[in-house]
N, C-alpha and C positions, 0 to 999 in steps of 0.2 A: 291618730294613735290607733293601734290595733288592740283588740281585747285579748288578754292572755288568759292563762289558767287561774281558777279559783277567784274569779272576779277582780283580779288585779289588772291594772292597765300599765303597759310598758311604754314609756316615752323616751325621748332623747336625754332626759335628765334623771333617769332611774325608774323605779316602780312606783306607781301611784295607786292609792286606794281612796275612793270617794267616801267622805264623812258627811259633807253637806254641800250645798251649792257652790259656795265660794271657798270653803276651807277643806283641805284634805291632808292626810298623812302621806309623806313621801318615803318610801323605803329605799334607802341608798345601797349601792353595790357592796359597801363594807358592812352592811348590816344595821347601820344607824337608822333611826326613824326621825324625820323632821316634819314640821308642819310647813305647808305651802298653800299657795293661793291660786285659784283658777284665773284670777285677774288681780292686778295690783290695787290695793285698797284706796290709794289717793287720799285726798282730804275728806272724802265721805266716810272712809273707815270701813273695816269689816270686823264684826264681833266674833271673838273666839271664846271657846268654853272655859278655858283657864289661862292663868298667867303663863306667858312664854318664858323659857329660860334664856339666860344670856347666850348660850350656845345656839338656841333656835333663832334668836334675833340676829346673831352673827351669820348664820346660815343664810337667812333671807337677804341680808345686805350683800354678802358675797355673791349670791345668786343673781341678784337684780342690779347691783351697783348703785343703789340709792339709799338714803336715810329711811329708817323705819322708827316709829314711835309707838310705845305701848302705854295706853291710858286706862285708868280705872275710873269709871263713872260711878261715884258713891251712890249707894242705894238707900232705901228708907229705913233700914234696920239700925240697931245701935252701932255707933261708930262707922256708919256708912255700909254696913253689911247688906248683902242682897243686890249689889251693884253689878256692873258688867265690864268685861275687858274688851277693848277695841284696839286694833292695830291700824296704823295709818302710814302711808308711804309718801315720799316726796321726791326731791332731786338729789343729786350727788352731794349737795351741801346745805339742804334744809328740808324740813317737813312741817306741815301745818296741822295744828290740832284745835279743837274747840276748847274755849276757856270759859268756865263758869265756876260757881261756888262748890260744885260736886266733882270738878276735874282733879285727878291725881295723875301727874305724868310720872309713870313708873321708871321708865328709861327710854333712851333713844340711841341710835347708832350714829357713829361718825365713820363713813366709809374710807376717808383719807387717814385714819388712825390718829388724829388729833386727840390728845388726852387731857384736854382742858375745855371748859365751857366757852362758847363764842359769846359775843355781845348779844346776839339774839337769844341764846340759851338763857343768859342772865335776865334779859328783859322779860322773857316768857315766864320765868319763875316769879318775877315781881308781879307780873299781870295775874298769875294764878293766886298769889297771896292777896292782891287787891280785890279780887273777885269773891273773896271770902273763903277760899279752900284752906283746910287745916294743913295742907302740905307745906313742908319747908325745905326738904331735900329731894333730890332726884338723882339718876345715875346716867352716865354716858358710857356706852360700850364702844370704845375705840377699836377698830378692827385691828387685830394683831397685837393688842396690848391689853393690860388689865383694866377691868371696869373701875371708874372713879365715881365718887359721890360729889355733888355740888349743891350750892344754895344760890339764892339771888345775888349773893356777894362774891361768889367764886367757888373754887375748888375747896372741898371740905378736907380738913386735915385730920 
């Protein structure tokens, strides 16, 4: 990449502006601003400053062609306040996240557009509940369709 004007970097995927070592804002040709990563987070994850929107999660999946999951690790404050948001990436049909009593799976993407939870999704929600997390519902962002909510028993109506 070559350095451009005003500290912006221009790459093959739009304009980039460094915010942190692994996380940066990407300014798209149409004027949109999306979050992006200098490397895929994998099962190690990359902490982000705030919760990503469904649109940002969709952008990441469209860009890299894999599932992404967004997790909130509950903090020590009242009702879990003071925690952190972490993004994980996986393969085209799965993503691995850590599970413990403080894990809250906010959402994850389905690159193929499947608008229902898989068996793995249902088992994961059951594991999160078993670990002692207060979470009971999560969301799936099926690419090209509306976001859906689900529980360990299936799609929420």
